[in-house]
PQR file of N, CA, C, O and H, with PARSE charges and radii, in Angstrom:
ATOM      1  N   UNK A   1      39.406 -71.991 -20.585 -0.4000 1.5000
ATOM      2  CA  UNK A   1      40.267 -73.060 -20.127 -0.0000 2.0000
ATOM      3  C   UNK A   1      39.663 -73.681 -18.872  0.5500 1.7000
ATOM      4  O   UNK A   1      39.416 -72.967 -17.900 -0.5500 1.4000
ATOM      5  N   UNK A   2      39.422 -74.981 -18.867 -0.4000 1.5000
ATOM      6  CA  UNK A   2      38.801 -75.631 -17.706 -0.0000 2.0000
ATOM      7  C   UNK A   2      39.600 -75.471 -16.420  0.5500 1.7000
ATOM      8  O   UNK A   2      39.027 -75.518 -15.332 -0.5500 1.4000
ATOM      9  H   UNK A   2      39.622 -75.561 -19.656  0.4000 1.0000
ATOM     10  N   UNK A   3      40.906 -75.284 -16.524 -0.4000 1.5000
ATOM     11  CA  UNK A   3      41.731 -75.136 -15.310 -0.0000 2.0000
ATOM     12  C   UNK A   3      41.450 -73.830 -14.583  0.5500 1.7000
ATOM     13  O   UNK A   3      41.786 -73.708 -13.406 -0.5500 1.4000
ATOM     14  H   UNK A   3      41.371 -75.245 -17.409  0.4000 1.0000
ATOM     15  N   UNK A   4      40.851 -72.861 -15.239 -0.4000 1.5000
ATOM     16  CA  UNK A   4      40.591 -71.558 -14.632 -0.0000 2.0000
ATOM     17  C   UNK A   4      39.223 -71.454 -13.971  0.5500 1.7000
ATOM     18  O   UNK A   4      38.932 -70.445 -13.329 -0.5500 1.4000
ATOM     19  H   UNK A   4      40.578 -72.961 -16.196  0.4000 1.0000
ATOM     20  N   UNK A   5      38.387 -72.459 -14.111 -0.4000 1.5000
ATOM     21  CA  UNK A   5      37.004 -72.382 -13.632 -0.0000 2.0000
ATOM     22  C   UNK A   5      36.930 -72.099 -12.136  0.5500 1.7000
ATOM     23  O   UNK A   5      36.210 -71.195 -11.712 -0.5500 1.4000
ATOM     24  H   UNK A   5      38.624 -73.279 -14.632  0.4000 1.0000
ATOM     25  N   UNK A   6      37.654 -72.850 -11.345 -0.4000 1.5000
ATOM     26  CA  UNK A   6      37.573 -72.662  -9.890 -0.0000 2.0000
ATOM     27  C   UNK A   6      38.056 -71.277  -9.476  0.5500 1.7000
ATOM     28  O   UNK A   6      37.484 -70.675  -8.566 -0.5500 1.4000
ATOM     29  H   UNK A   6      38.239 -73.584 -11.689  0.4000 1.0000
ATOM     30  N   UNK A   7      39.091 -70.764 -10.122 -0.4000 1.5000
ATOM     31  CA  UNK A   7      39.595 -69.430  -9.785 -0.0000 2.0000
ATOM     32  C   UNK A   7      38.556 -68.364 -10.114  0.5500 1.7000
ATOM     33  O   UNK A   7      38.348 -67.433  -9.336 -0.5500 1.4000
ATOM     34  H   UNK A   7      39.555 -71.253 -10.861  0.4000 1.0000
ATOM     35  N   UNK A   8      37.905 -68.502 -11.269 -0.4000 1.5000
ATOM     36  CA  UNK A   8      36.878 -67.530 -11.658 -0.0000 2.0000
ATOM     37  C   UNK A   8      35.682 -67.622 -10.716  0.5500 1.7000
ATOM     38  O   UNK A   8      35.161 -66.597 -10.278 -0.5500 1.4000
ATOM     39  H   UNK A   8      38.074 -69.258 -11.901  0.4000 1.0000
ATOM     40  N   UNK A   9      35.241 -68.844 -10.401 -0.4000 1.5000
ATOM     41  CA  UNK A   9      34.110 -69.014  -9.481 -0.0000 2.0000
ATOM     42  C   UNK A   9      34.399 -68.386  -8.120  0.5500 1.7000
ATOM     43  O   UNK A   9      33.489 -67.871  -7.471 -0.5500 1.4000
ATOM     44  H   UNK A   9      35.665 -69.676 -10.757  0.4000 1.0000
ATOM     45  N   UNK A  10      35.653 -68.424  -7.687 -0.4000 1.5000
ATOM     46  CA  UNK A  10      36.020 -67.890  -6.382 -0.0000 2.0000
ATOM     47  C   UNK A  10      36.261 -66.390  -6.368  0.5500 1.7000
ATOM     48  O   UNK A  10      36.554 -65.827  -5.313 -0.5500 1.4000
ATOM     49  H   UNK A  10      36.392 -68.843  -8.215  0.4000 1.0000
ATOM     50  N   UNK A  11      36.147 -65.736  -7.501 -0.4000 1.5000
ATOM     51  CA  UNK A  11      36.364 -64.297  -7.577 -0.0000 2.0000
ATOM     52  C   UNK A  11      35.020 -63.587  -7.481  0.5500 1.7000
ATOM     53  O   UNK A  11      34.152 -63.802  -8.327 -0.5500 1.4000
ATOM     54  H   UNK A  11      35.908 -66.193  -8.358  0.4000 1.0000
ATOM     55  N   UNK A  12      34.828 -62.734  -6.455 -0.4000 1.5000
ATOM     56  CA  UNK A  12      33.546 -62.038  -6.307 -0.0000 2.0000
ATOM     57  C   UNK A  12      33.195 -61.219  -7.554  0.5500 1.7000
ATOM     58  O   UNK A  12      34.044 -60.539  -8.130 -0.5500 1.4000
ATOM     59  H   UNK A  12      35.533 -62.559  -5.768  0.4000 1.0000
ATOM     60  N   UNK A  13      31.941 -61.301  -7.949 -0.4000 1.5000
ATOM     61  CA  UNK A  13      31.458 -60.529  -9.087 -0.0000 2.0000
ATOM     62  C   UNK A  13      31.624 -61.227 -10.430  0.5500 1.7000
ATOM     63  O   UNK A  13      31.259 -60.670 -11.465 -0.5500 1.4000
ATOM     64  H   UNK A  13      31.251 -61.853  -7.482  0.4000 1.0000
ATOM     65  N   UNK A  14      32.172 -62.446 -10.426 -0.4000 1.5000
ATOM     66  CA  UNK A  14      32.370 -63.176 -11.682 -0.0000 2.0000
ATOM     67  C   UNK A  14      31.713 -64.542 -11.586  0.5500 1.7000
ATOM     68  O   UNK A  14      31.563 -65.090 -10.493 -0.5500 1.4000
ATOM     69  H   UNK A  14      32.468 -62.899  -9.585  0.4000 1.0000
ATOM     70  N   UNK A  15      31.327 -65.085 -12.711 -0.4000 1.5000
ATOM     71  CA  UNK A  15      30.698 -66.398 -12.754 -0.0000 2.0000
ATOM     72  C   UNK A  15      31.088 -67.115 -14.033  0.5500 1.7000
ATOM     73  O   UNK A  15      31.809 -66.584 -14.877 -0.5500 1.4000
ATOM     74  H   UNK A  15      31.449 -64.640 -13.599  0.4000 1.0000
ATOM     75  N   UNK A  16      30.598 -68.312 -14.148 -0.4000 1.5000
ATOM     76  CA  UNK A  16      30.894 -69.156 -15.303 -0.0000 2.0000
ATOM     77  C   UNK A  16      29.597 -69.452 -16.057  0.5500 1.7000
ATOM     78  O   UNK A  16      28.599 -69.847 -15.454 -0.5500 1.4000
ATOM     79  H   UNK A  16      30.011 -68.743 -13.462  0.4000 1.0000
ATOM     80  N   UNK A  17      29.617 -69.260 -17.360 -0.4000 1.5000
ATOM     81  CA  UNK A  17      28.505 -69.649 -18.221 -0.0000 2.0000
ATOM     82  C   UNK A  17      28.940 -70.883 -18.996  0.5500 1.7000
ATOM     83  O   UNK A  17      30.011 -70.892 -19.603 -0.5500 1.4000
ATOM     84  H   UNK A  17      30.427 -68.939 -17.849  0.4000 1.0000
ATOM     85  N   UNK A  18      28.125 -71.911 -18.977 -0.4000 1.5000
ATOM     86  CA  UNK A  18      28.438 -73.132 -19.699 -0.0000 2.0000
ATOM     87  C   UNK A  18      27.671 -73.164 -21.008  0.5500 1.7000
ATOM     88  O   UNK A  18      26.443 -73.071 -21.020 -0.5500 1.4000
ATOM     89  H   UNK A  18      27.255 -71.903 -18.484  0.4000 1.0000
ATOM     90  N   UNK A  19      28.387 -73.293 -22.096 -0.4000 1.5000
ATOM     91  CA  UNK A  19      27.768 -73.412 -23.412 -0.0000 2.0000
ATOM     92  C   UNK A  19      28.489 -74.500 -24.190  0.5500 1.7000
ATOM     93  O   UNK A  19      29.667 -74.765 -23.951 -0.5500 1.4000
ATOM     94  H   UNK A  19      29.385 -73.369 -22.087  0.4000 1.0000
ATOM     95  N   UNK A  20      27.789 -75.125 -25.113 -0.4000 1.5000
ATOM     96  CA  UNK A  20      28.433 -76.100 -25.973 -0.0000 2.0000
ATOM     97  C   UNK A  20      29.148 -75.372 -27.095  0.5500 1.7000
ATOM     98  O   UNK A  20      28.659 -74.370 -27.619 -0.5500 1.4000
ATOM     99  H   UNK A  20      26.832 -74.909 -25.308  0.4000 1.0000
ATOM    100  N   UNK A  21      30.303 -75.887 -27.451 -0.4000 1.5000
ATOM    101  CA  UNK A  21      31.065 -75.280 -28.540 -0.0000 2.0000
ATOM    102  C   UNK A  21      31.403 -76.348 -29.570  0.5500 1.7000
ATOM    103  O   UNK A  21      31.131 -77.532 -29.370 -0.5500 1.4000
ATOM    104  H   UNK A  21      30.700 -76.700 -27.026  0.4000 1.0000
ATOM    105  N   UNK A  22      31.985 -75.924 -30.646 -0.4000 1.5000
ATOM    106  CA  UNK A  22      32.403 -76.845 -31.688 -0.0000 2.0000
ATOM    107  C   UNK A  22      33.803 -77.376 -31.481  0.5500 1.7000
ATOM    108  O   UNK A  22      34.329 -78.094 -32.331 -0.5500 1.4000
ATOM    109  H   UNK A  22      32.206 -74.962 -30.808  0.4000 1.0000
ATOM    110  N   UNK A  23      34.419 -77.028 -30.349 -0.4000 1.5000
ATOM    111  CA  UNK A  23      35.773 -77.485 -30.090 -0.0000 2.0000
ATOM    112  C   UNK A  23      35.765 -78.990 -29.853  0.5500 1.7000
ATOM    113  O   UNK A  23      34.943 -79.498 -29.090 -0.5500 1.4000
ATOM    114  H   UNK A  23      33.992 -76.445 -29.658  0.4000 1.0000
ATOM    115  N   UNK A  24      36.668 -79.694 -30.495 -0.4000 1.5000
ATOM    116  CA  UNK A  24      36.720 -81.134 -30.321 -0.0000 2.0000
ATOM    117  C   UNK A  24      38.128 -81.640 -30.573  0.5500 1.7000
ATOM    118  O   UNK A  24      38.947 -80.965 -31.196 -0.5500 1.4000
ATOM    119  H   UNK A  24      37.336 -79.282 -31.114  0.4000 1.0000
ATOM    120  N   UNK A  25      38.391 -82.815 -30.088 -0.4000 1.5000
ATOM    121  CA  UNK A  25      39.649 -83.511 -30.366 -0.0000 2.0000
ATOM    122  C   UNK A  25      39.308 -84.734 -31.187  0.5500 1.7000
ATOM    123  O   UNK A  25      38.297 -85.395 -30.950 -0.5500 1.4000
ATOM    124  H   UNK A  25      37.726 -83.364 -29.581  0.4000 1.0000
ATOM    125  N   UNK A  26      40.148 -85.027 -32.142 -0.4000 1.5000
ATOM    126  CA  UNK A  26      39.846 -86.172 -32.972 -0.0000 2.0000
ATOM    127  C   UNK A  26      41.108 -86.893 -33.392  0.5500 1.7000
ATOM    128  O   UNK A  26      42.221 -86.413 -33.180 -0.5500 1.4000
ATOM    129  H   UNK A  26      40.970 -84.490 -32.335  0.4000 1.0000
ATOM    130  N   UNK A  27      40.916 -88.038 -33.981 -0.4000 1.5000
ATOM    131  CA  UNK A  27      41.989 -88.830 -34.549 -0.0000 2.0000
ATOM    132  C   UNK A  27      41.680 -88.980 -36.026  0.5500 1.7000
ATOM    133  O   UNK A  27      40.634 -89.514 -36.394 -0.5500 1.4000
ATOM    134  H   UNK A  27      40.012 -88.428 -34.153  0.4000 1.0000
ATOM    135  N   UNK A  28      42.578 -88.517 -36.868 -0.4000 1.5000
ATOM    136  CA  UNK A  28      42.369 -88.569 -38.303 -0.0000 2.0000
ATOM    137  C   UNK A  28      43.287 -89.628 -38.899  0.5500 1.7000
ATOM    138  O   UNK A  28      44.491 -89.639 -38.645 -0.5500 1.4000
ATOM    139  H   UNK A  28      43.428 -88.083 -36.569  0.4000 1.0000
ATOM    140  N   UNK A  29      42.701 -90.517 -39.693 -0.4000 1.5000
ATOM    141  CA  UNK A  29      43.519 -91.514 -40.389 -0.0000 2.0000
ATOM    142  C   UNK A  29      42.938 -91.771 -41.778  0.5500 1.7000
ATOM    143  O   UNK A  29      41.727 -91.713 -41.987 -0.5500 1.4000
ATOM    144  H   UNK A  29      41.722 -90.508 -39.900  0.4000 1.0000
ATOM    145  N   UNK A  30      43.824 -92.054 -42.704 -0.4000 1.5000
ATOM    146  CA  UNK A  30      43.383 -92.416 -44.056 -0.0000 2.0000
ATOM    147  C   UNK A  30      42.893 -93.851 -44.024  0.5500 1.7000
ATOM    148  O   UNK A  30      43.541 -94.729 -43.455 -0.5500 1.4000
ATOM    149  H   UNK A  30      44.808 -92.101 -42.534  0.4000 1.0000
ATOM    150  N   UNK A  31      41.750 -94.077 -44.636 -0.4000 1.5000
ATOM    151  CA  UNK A  31      41.187 -95.419 -44.652 -0.0000 2.0000
ATOM    152  C   UNK A  31      41.335 -96.094 -46.019  0.5500 1.7000
ATOM    153  O   UNK A  31      40.814 -97.188 -46.234 -0.5500 1.4000
ATOM    154  H   UNK A  31      41.223 -93.364 -45.098  0.4000 1.0000
ATOM    155  N   UNK A  32      42.047 -95.437 -46.943 -0.4000 1.5000
ATOM    156  CA  UNK A  32      42.206 -96.022 -48.268 -0.0000 2.0000
ATOM    157  C   UNK A  32      43.573 -96.661 -48.482  0.5500 1.7000
ATOM    158  O   UNK A  32      43.805 -97.300 -49.509 -0.5500 1.4000
ATOM    159  H   UNK A  32      42.471 -94.548 -46.769  0.4000 1.0000
ATOM    160  N   UNK A  33      44.466 -96.497 -47.534 -0.4000 1.5000
ATOM    161  CA  UNK A  33      45.812 -97.032 -47.682 -0.0000 2.0000
ATOM    162  C   UNK A  33      46.444 -97.253 -46.313  0.5500 1.7000
ATOM    163  O   UNK A  33      45.981 -96.698 -45.317 -0.5500 1.4000
ATOM    164  H   UNK A  33      44.277 -95.979 -46.700  0.4000 1.0000
ATOM    165  N   UNK A  34      47.484 -98.050 -46.263 -0.4000 1.5000
ATOM    166  CA  UNK A  34      48.209 -98.281 -45.020 -0.0000 2.0000
ATOM    167  C   UNK A  34      47.352 -98.976 -43.977  0.5500 1.7000
ATOM    168  O   UNK A  34      46.373 -99.640 -44.320 -0.5500 1.4000
ATOM    169  H   UNK A  34      47.860 -98.501 -47.072  0.4000 1.0000
ATOM    170  N   UNK A  35      47.709 -98.830 -42.703 -0.4000 1.5000
ATOM    171  CA  UNK A  35      46.972 -99.530 -41.647 -0.0000 2.0000
ATOM    172  C   UNK A  35      45.511 -99.108 -41.548  0.5500 1.7000
ATOM    173  O   UNK A  35      44.683 -99.888 -41.078 -0.5500 1.4000
ATOM    174  H   UNK A  35      48.503 -98.291 -42.424  0.4000 1.0000
ATOM    175  N   UNK A  36      45.178 -97.912 -41.973 -0.4000 1.5000
ATOM    176  CA  UNK A  36      43.796 -97.443 -41.919 -0.0000 2.0000
ATOM    177  C   UNK A  36      42.866 -98.211 -42.841  0.5500 1.7000
ATOM    178  O   UNK A  36      41.648 -98.157 -42.672 -0.5500 1.4000
ATOM    179  H   UNK A  36      45.851 -97.278 -42.354  0.4000 1.0000
ATOM    180  N   UNK A  37      43.416 -98.923 -43.810 -0.4000 1.5000
ATOM    181  CA  UNK A  37      42.596 -99.722 -44.719 -0.0000 2.0000
ATOM    182  C   UNK A  37      42.132-101.019 -44.065  0.5500 1.7000
ATOM    183  O   UNK A  37      41.269-101.709 -44.606 -0.5500 1.4000
ATOM    184  H   UNK A  37      44.406 -98.967 -43.948  0.4000 1.0000
ATOM    185  N   UNK A  38      42.688-101.353 -42.921 -0.4000 1.5000
ATOM    186  CA  UNK A  38      42.302-102.566 -42.200 -0.0000 2.0000
ATOM    187  C   UNK A  38      41.207-102.211 -41.195  0.5500 1.7000
ATOM    188  O   UNK A  38      41.485-101.468 -40.253 -0.5500 1.4000
ATOM    189  H   UNK A  38      43.390-100.792 -42.481  0.4000 1.0000
ATOM    190  N   UNK A  39      39.977-102.704 -41.348 -0.4000 1.5000
ATOM    191  CA  UNK A  39      38.873-102.358 -40.439 -0.0000 2.0000
ATOM    192  C   UNK A  39      39.159-102.726 -38.978  0.5500 1.7000
ATOM    193  O   UNK A  39      38.694-102.050 -38.060 -0.5500 1.4000
ATOM    194  H   UNK A  39      39.751-103.308 -42.112  0.4000 1.0000
ATOM    195  N   UNK A  40      39.931-103.806 -38.772 -0.4000 1.5000
ATOM    196  CA  UNK A  40      40.274-104.182 -37.399 -0.0000 2.0000
ATOM    197  C   UNK A  40      41.190-103.137 -36.752  0.5500 1.7000
ATOM    198  O   UNK A  40      41.071-102.856 -35.559 -0.5500 1.4000
ATOM    199  H   UNK A  40      40.309-104.354 -39.518  0.4000 1.0000
ATOM    200  N   UNK A  41      42.098-102.568 -37.539 -0.4000 1.5000
ATOM    201  CA  UNK A  41      42.981-101.519 -37.028 -0.0000 2.0000
ATOM    202  C   UNK A  41      42.175-100.284 -36.640  0.5500 1.7000
ATOM    203  O   UNK A  41      42.398 -99.695 -35.582 -0.5500 1.4000
ATOM    204  H   UNK A  41      42.194-102.797 -38.507  0.4000 1.0000
ATOM    205  N   UNK A  42      41.240 -99.897 -37.501 -0.4000 1.5000
ATOM    206  CA  UNK A  42      40.400 -98.720 -37.232 -0.0000 2.0000
ATOM    207  C   UNK A  42      39.605 -98.930 -35.953  0.5500 1.7000
ATOM    208  O   UNK A  42      39.528 -98.024 -35.123 -0.5500 1.4000
ATOM    209  H   UNK A  42      41.059-100.375 -38.361  0.4000 1.0000
ATOM    210  N   UNK A  43      39.020-100.094 -35.779 -0.4000 1.5000
ATOM    211  CA  UNK A  43      38.251-100.399 -34.576 -0.0000 2.0000
ATOM    212  C   UNK A  43      39.144-100.381 -33.341  0.5500 1.7000
ATOM    213  O   UNK A  43      38.743 -99.877 -32.292 -0.5500 1.4000
ATOM    214  H   UNK A  43      39.083-100.830 -36.453  0.4000 1.0000
ATOM    215  N   UNK A  44      40.354-100.929 -33.459 -0.4000 1.5000
ATOM    216  CA  UNK A  44      41.291-100.927 -32.331 -0.0000 2.0000
ATOM    217  C   UNK A  44      41.640 -99.501 -31.914  0.5500 1.7000
ATOM    218  O   UNK A  44      41.741 -99.211 -30.722 -0.5500 1.4000
ATOM    219  H   UNK A  44      40.679-101.339 -34.311  0.4000 1.0000
ATOM    220  N   UNK A  45      41.823 -98.618 -32.877 -0.4000 1.5000
ATOM    221  CA  UNK A  45      42.137 -97.221 -32.556 -0.0000 2.0000
ATOM    222  C   UNK A  45      40.978 -96.563 -31.822  0.5500 1.7000
ATOM    223  O   UNK A  45      41.199 -95.764 -30.911 -0.5500 1.4000
ATOM    224  H   UNK A  45      41.741 -98.853 -33.845  0.4000 1.0000
ATOM    225  N   UNK A  46      39.739 -96.888 -32.206 -0.4000 1.5000
ATOM    226  CA  UNK A  46      38.573 -96.327 -31.522 -0.0000 2.0000
ATOM    227  C   UNK A  46      38.522 -96.776 -30.072  0.5500 1.7000
ATOM    228  O   UNK A  46      38.213 -95.986 -29.179 -0.5500 1.4000
ATOM    229  H   UNK A  46      39.560 -97.537 -32.946  0.4000 1.0000
ATOM    230  N   UNK A  47      38.829 -98.059 -29.840 -0.4000 1.5000
ATOM    231  CA  UNK A  47      38.770 -98.589 -28.482 -0.0000 2.0000
ATOM    232  C   UNK A  47      39.984 -98.218 -27.637  0.5500 1.7000
ATOM    233  O   UNK A  47      39.952 -98.369 -26.416 -0.5500 1.4000
ATOM    234  H   UNK A  47      39.079 -98.700 -30.565  0.4000 1.0000
ATOM    235  N   UNK A  48      41.044 -97.740 -28.263 -0.4000 1.5000
ATOM    236  CA  UNK A  48      42.268 -97.409 -27.548 -0.0000 2.0000
ATOM    237  C   UNK A  48      42.067 -96.229 -26.583  0.5500 1.7000
ATOM    238  O   UNK A  48      42.691 -96.177 -25.523 -0.5500 1.4000
ATOM    239  H   UNK A  48      41.070 -97.617 -29.255  0.4000 1.0000
ATOM    240  N   UNK A  49      41.210 -95.305 -26.949 -0.4000 1.5000
ATOM    241  CA  UNK A  49      41.010 -94.114 -26.134 -0.0000 2.0000
ATOM    242  C   UNK A  49      39.947 -94.348 -25.072  0.5500 1.7000
ATOM    243  O   UNK A  49      38.860 -94.840 -25.374 -0.5500 1.4000
ATOM    244  H   UNK A  49      40.704 -95.347 -27.810  0.4000 1.0000
ATOM    245  N   UNK A  50      40.255 -94.002 -23.844 -0.4000 1.5000
ATOM    246  CA  UNK A  50      39.272 -94.029 -22.762 -0.0000 2.0000
ATOM    247  C   UNK A  50      38.610 -92.653 -22.758  0.5500 1.7000
ATOM    248  O   UNK A  50      39.115 -91.719 -22.135 -0.5500 1.4000
ATOM    249  H   UNK A  50      41.138 -93.602 -23.598  0.4000 1.0000
ATOM    250  N   UNK A  51      37.497 -92.531 -23.440 -0.4000 1.5000
ATOM    251  CA  UNK A  51      36.855 -91.228 -23.633 -0.0000 2.0000
ATOM    252  C   UNK A  51      36.407 -90.599 -22.323  0.5500 1.7000
ATOM    253  O   UNK A  51      36.527 -89.388 -22.139 -0.5500 1.4000
ATOM    254  H   UNK A  51      37.086 -93.289 -23.946  0.4000 1.0000
ATOM    255  N   UNK A  52      35.892 -91.416 -21.414 -0.4000 1.5000
ATOM    256  CA  UNK A  52      35.458 -90.872 -20.117 -0.0000 2.0000
ATOM    257  C   UNK A  52      36.649 -90.315 -19.348  0.5500 1.7000
ATOM    258  O   UNK A  52      36.535 -89.272 -18.704 -0.5500 1.4000
ATOM    259  H   UNK A  52      35.794 -92.400 -21.563  0.4000 1.0000
ATOM    260  N   UNK A  53      37.780 -90.991 -19.406 -0.4000 1.5000
ATOM    261  CA  UNK A  53      38.978 -90.507 -18.722 -0.0000 2.0000
ATOM    262  C   UNK A  53      39.478 -89.217 -19.365  0.5500 1.7000
ATOM    263  O   UNK A  53      39.906 -88.298 -18.666 -0.5500 1.4000
ATOM    264  H   UNK A  53      37.873 -91.838 -19.929  0.4000 1.0000
ATOM    265  N   UNK A  54      39.425 -89.146 -20.694 -0.4000 1.5000
ATOM    266  CA  UNK A  54      39.843 -87.922 -21.372 -0.0000 2.0000
ATOM    267  C   UNK A  54      38.948 -86.755 -20.977  0.5500 1.7000
ATOM    268  O   UNK A  54      39.433 -85.647 -20.751 -0.5500 1.4000
ATOM    269  H   UNK A  54      39.078 -89.893 -21.262  0.4000 1.0000
ATOM    270  N   UNK A  55      37.651 -86.998 -20.892 -0.4000 1.5000
ATOM    271  CA  UNK A  55      36.705 -85.956 -20.488 -0.0000 2.0000
ATOM    272  C   UNK A  55      37.044 -85.454 -19.090  0.5500 1.7000
ATOM    273  O   UNK A  55      37.033 -84.250 -18.833 -0.5500 1.4000
ATOM    274  H   UNK A  55      37.256 -87.898 -21.075  0.4000 1.0000
ATOM    275  N   UNK A  56      37.343 -86.378 -18.198 -0.4000 1.5000
ATOM    276  CA  UNK A  56      37.615 -86.007 -16.807 -0.0000 2.0000
ATOM    277  C   UNK A  56      38.965 -85.313 -16.643  0.5500 1.7000
ATOM    278  O   UNK A  56      39.058 -84.318 -15.924 -0.5500 1.4000
ATOM    279  H   UNK A  56      37.352 -87.356 -18.406  0.4000 1.0000
ATOM    280  N   UNK A  57      40.010 -85.818 -17.296 -0.4000 1.5000
ATOM    281  CA  UNK A  57      41.349 -85.287 -17.063 -0.0000 2.0000
ATOM    282  C   UNK A  57      41.702 -84.090 -17.937  0.5500 1.7000
ATOM    283  O   UNK A  57      42.376 -83.169 -17.476 -0.5500 1.4000
ATOM    284  H   UNK A  57      39.934 -86.626 -17.880  0.4000 1.0000
ATOM    285  N   UNK A  58      41.261 -84.091 -19.178 -0.4000 1.5000
ATOM    286  CA  UNK A  58      41.612 -82.989 -20.084 -0.0000 2.0000
ATOM    287  C   UNK A  58      40.642 -81.828 -19.947  0.5500 1.7000
ATOM    288  O   UNK A  58      41.054 -80.671 -19.858 -0.5500 1.4000
ATOM    289  H   UNK A  58      40.714 -84.839 -19.553  0.4000 1.0000
ATOM    290  N   UNK A  59      39.347 -82.141 -19.930 -0.4000 1.5000
ATOM    291  CA  UNK A  59      38.332 -81.086 -19.901 -0.0000 2.0000
ATOM    292  C   UNK A  59      37.776 -80.856 -18.505  0.5500 1.7000
ATOM    293  O   UNK A  59      36.869 -80.043 -18.327 -0.5500 1.4000
ATOM    294  H   UNK A  59      39.012 -83.080 -20.003  0.4000 1.0000
ATOM    295  N   UNK A  60      38.310 -81.564 -17.509 -0.4000 1.5000
ATOM    296  CA  UNK A  60      37.852 -81.425 -16.120 -0.0000 2.0000
ATOM    297  C   UNK A  60      36.339 -81.553 -16.019  0.5500 1.7000
ATOM    298  O   UNK A  60      35.697 -80.801 -15.285 -0.5500 1.4000
ATOM    299  H   UNK A  60      39.047 -82.224 -17.653  0.4000 1.0000
ATOM    300  N   UNK A  61      35.770 -82.497 -16.749 -0.4000 1.5000
ATOM    301  CA  UNK A  61      34.341 -82.793 -16.813 -0.0000 2.0000
ATOM    302  C   UNK A  61      33.508 -81.705 -17.488  0.5500 1.7000
ATOM    303  O   UNK A  61      32.279 -81.757 -17.442 -0.5500 1.4000
ATOM    304  H   UNK A  61      36.291 -83.108 -17.345  0.4000 1.0000
ATOM    305  N   UNK A  62      34.149 -80.732 -18.108 -0.4000 1.5000
ATOM    306  CA  UNK A  62      33.431 -79.713 -18.868 -0.0000 2.0000
ATOM    307  C   UNK A  62      33.439 -80.109 -20.339  0.5500 1.7000
ATOM    308  O   UNK A  62      33.964 -79.382 -21.183 -0.5500 1.4000
ATOM    309  H   UNK A  62      35.148 -80.690 -18.146  0.4000 1.0000
ATOM    310  N   UNK A  63      32.856 -81.262 -20.640 -0.4000 1.5000
ATOM    311  CA  UNK A  63      32.829 -81.759 -22.014 -0.0000 2.0000
ATOM    312  C   UNK A  63      31.651 -82.696 -22.188  0.5500 1.7000
ATOM    313  O   UNK A  63      31.075 -83.186 -21.217 -0.5500 1.4000
ATOM    314  H   UNK A  63      32.430 -81.852 -19.954  0.4000 1.0000
ATOM    315  N   UNK A  64      31.311 -82.930 -23.416 -0.4000 1.5000
ATOM    316  CA  UNK A  64      30.259 -83.880 -23.768 -0.0000 2.0000
ATOM    317  C   UNK A  64      30.883 -84.877 -24.739  0.5500 1.7000
ATOM    318  O   UNK A  64      31.499 -84.478 -25.727 -0.5500 1.4000
ATOM    319  H   UNK A  64      31.780 -82.532 -24.205  0.4000 1.0000
ATOM    320  N   UNK A  65      30.728 -86.162 -24.464 -0.4000 1.5000
ATOM    321  CA  UNK A  65      31.279 -87.164 -25.356 -0.0000 2.0000
ATOM    322  C   UNK A  65      30.404 -87.277 -26.600  0.5500 1.7000
ATOM    323  O   UNK A  65      29.178 -87.322 -26.508 -0.5500 1.4000
ATOM    324  H   UNK A  65      30.227 -86.485 -23.661  0.4000 1.0000
ATOM    325  N   UNK A  66      31.045 -87.323 -27.749 -0.4000 1.5000
ATOM    326  CA  UNK A  66      30.316 -87.399 -29.005 -0.0000 2.0000
ATOM    327  C   UNK A  66      30.386 -88.777 -29.610  0.5500 1.7000
ATOM    328  O   UNK A  66      31.021 -89.683 -29.069 -0.5500 1.4000
ATOM    329  H   UNK A  66      32.042 -87.287 -27.823  0.4000 1.0000
ATOM    330  N   UNK A  67      29.735 -88.921 -30.724 -0.4000 1.5000
ATOM    331  CA  UNK A  67      29.713 -90.180 -31.455 -0.0000 2.0000
ATOM    332  C   UNK A  67      30.768 -90.178 -32.544  0.5500 1.7000
ATOM    333  O   UNK A  67      31.238 -89.123 -32.970 -0.5500 1.4000
ATOM    334  H   UNK A  67      29.220 -88.185 -31.163  0.4000 1.0000
ATOM    335  N   UNK A  68      31.136 -91.375 -32.992 -0.4000 1.5000
ATOM    336  CA  UNK A  68      32.055 -91.483 -34.125 -0.0000 2.0000
ATOM    337  C   UNK A  68      31.336 -91.075 -35.400  0.5500 1.7000
ATOM    338  O   UNK A  68      30.119 -91.213 -35.519 -0.5500 1.4000
ATOM    339  H   UNK A  68      30.754 -92.232 -32.646  0.4000 1.0000
ATOM    340  N   UNK A  69      32.092 -90.584 -36.323 -0.4000 1.5000
ATOM    341  CA  UNK A  69      31.527 -90.216 -37.617 -0.0000 2.0000
ATOM    342  C   UNK A  69      32.109 -91.095 -38.689  0.5500 1.7000
ATOM    343  O   UNK A  69      31.763 -90.948 -39.861 -0.5500 1.4000
ATOM    344  H   UNK A  69      33.081 -90.471 -36.226  0.4000 1.0000
TER
END
């Protein structure tokens, strides 16, 4: 948990190892029906998220921004 990093760093005899993991957050939508079938809607949803802000506030900068799939 990123919120525990400072507490662990401040505890003598303990440290933090940084590794990449498969943990990710995503937005799933059907693209064959409903609003997901509209390419403009899909693009708007992609732009709706401020990824840098999410990285900073949710992961406390312990994250790597990925590409869309």
